[in-house]
N, C-alpha and C positions, 0 to 999 in steps of 0.2 A: 630537274629530271622528271620525266613525265610517266604517268600511268596510261596504259592503253585502254581506250574505251571503244569497243567494237560496235557500239550502237550509233556512233557519230555519223552524220549524214555525209560528210566529206570522205570518210573511210568507205562507206557503202558505194559512193560514186566511183572511187578509185578501184574498188574490187572489180567493177565492170569495165574499166578503161585499161587498155594494154599499155603499160609504161615501156619506154625505150631506155633500158639500163645497160651500163657497161660495168663489167667486173674485171679488174686487173689483179690477177692471182699470182703471187710469188711462191715459187717452189724451191726447196733445197733438200738434197739428200746426200750425205757424205759418201754413200756407196753408189752414187749415180744411178739410183733406181727410183721406182715409183711405189710408195707405200700404199697399202690398201685403204688407209684412212683418207688419202688424197683422192683416190677414185670415188670413194663414198661421198666426200664433200662435193666434188664436181658433179656427181650424179644428182645430188639434192639441190645444189645451187643453180645449175645450168638452166632449168626452166624459168627462172626469174629474169634472165639476162638476154638481151638481144645479141650482145657480143661478149665473149669471154676470152680474154687474152691470158694465156698461160705463159708466165715468165719464169724460165728455169735458170737457176744459178748453179745447176749441176750439169754435167755432161750426160744427159739422158740419151739412152740408146735409140736409134732410129725406129725400132719396132715399137717402143713405148710411145713415142711421138705419134706414130702412125695409128696406133690403137686409140689414143685420145681423140684424134681427129675423126677416125672412122666411126667411133661410138657417138660422135656428136657432142662429146663432153666439153670441147673447146672449139672456138672458131679460129683462133690464131695461136701460133707457137713462136715464142721469142727465146732464143738461147743467148745467154750472156755469161760473162765471167762473174764469179762471186766476189764482187767488190762494191763498197758503198752501202751495204746493208739494204734493208727493204725499201727505204725511200729512194735510193738511187735506182733500184729495179722498177719501182712504180714510175719514176721519172722516165726511164727508158721505155716502159709500156705506153706512156703518154706520147712520147716521140713516135713510137710505132703506129699508134692510132692517128696521130696528127693533132696538134693543139687546136687547129681550126675546126676539127671535127668533134672534139670533146663537148663543145657547146650544144651539139645536136642531141645529146642524151639528157633524159629527165633526171638521171642520177649517175654518179661515178662512184663505184665502191672499190676500196683497196682492201685486199685480204691476203694473208699468208697462210702457209700450211702448218704453223706451229700450234694450232688449236685442233680440238676434236669436235665433231658434230657436223652439221647442226643436229640438235637433239629434238627440235620441233620444226614445224613448217614455217619457213621464213616469210612466206607471201603476206601474211597478215601484218607482220611487223613492218615490212616495207610499205604496205598500203597505208598504215596508220601514220607513219612519219611523213610520207609523201602527201597525205591529206592535210597536214598541219602547216599552214603558211608561216608559222613562227619557227619551224625546225629547218635550219639551213644545213646542218650536218649532225650526225649521230654516230655512236660507236657501240660495240657490243658489251664492253666491260668498263666500268668506272673504277678507277683506282682511288681509294680513299686516302686522304692526306695522312702522312706520318711524319716523324722527325726528319726523315731523309728526303722525302718527295712531296711536292704539292699535289693536290687532287688533279687528276687528268683522265682522259679517255685513253685506254691502251690502244696501241697502234696496229695490232694484228688484224683489226676489222674496223674500218671507218667508211662511212658513206656520206657523200656530198651532193646536195641538191643542184639542179641546173643553175639556180641563182648564184651559188658559190662559184661554180665552174665558169660562169660567164663574167664574173666580176674581175676587175683588173686592179 
């Protein structure tokens, strides 16, 4: 696991370069509504991404969909049944974008709405990881090993480099 060094030359270069990023964002609300923390997340995350696909596992009312699109918080809206957990929703988002087009992005990020935040500006975090040629993927939270589980990155927020997306 790595410490961020904002004096790094690669980091400074990427600050100046506009990255083409994709966010596949999974939403669920048992009341078929849009929570305020979701709008907050989208507002804070949207400037980082060229394309933001909102994948709802709830029956979100048309006026909520329209609001997200009109505010520019999302570029695409995908409605689906709540089946297969987050990974099936992200898969459906990838189908929506098209697997052939995923390789055109500098990074593909998978996120769901089960977390709060961001609590800080994410731009510098993205720039640092994208500047490091040794970082192929990263996540927001590391789960430390215990008796029940091995150490792993929690799946609510994962980001993959172009290198990973283009690999077969």
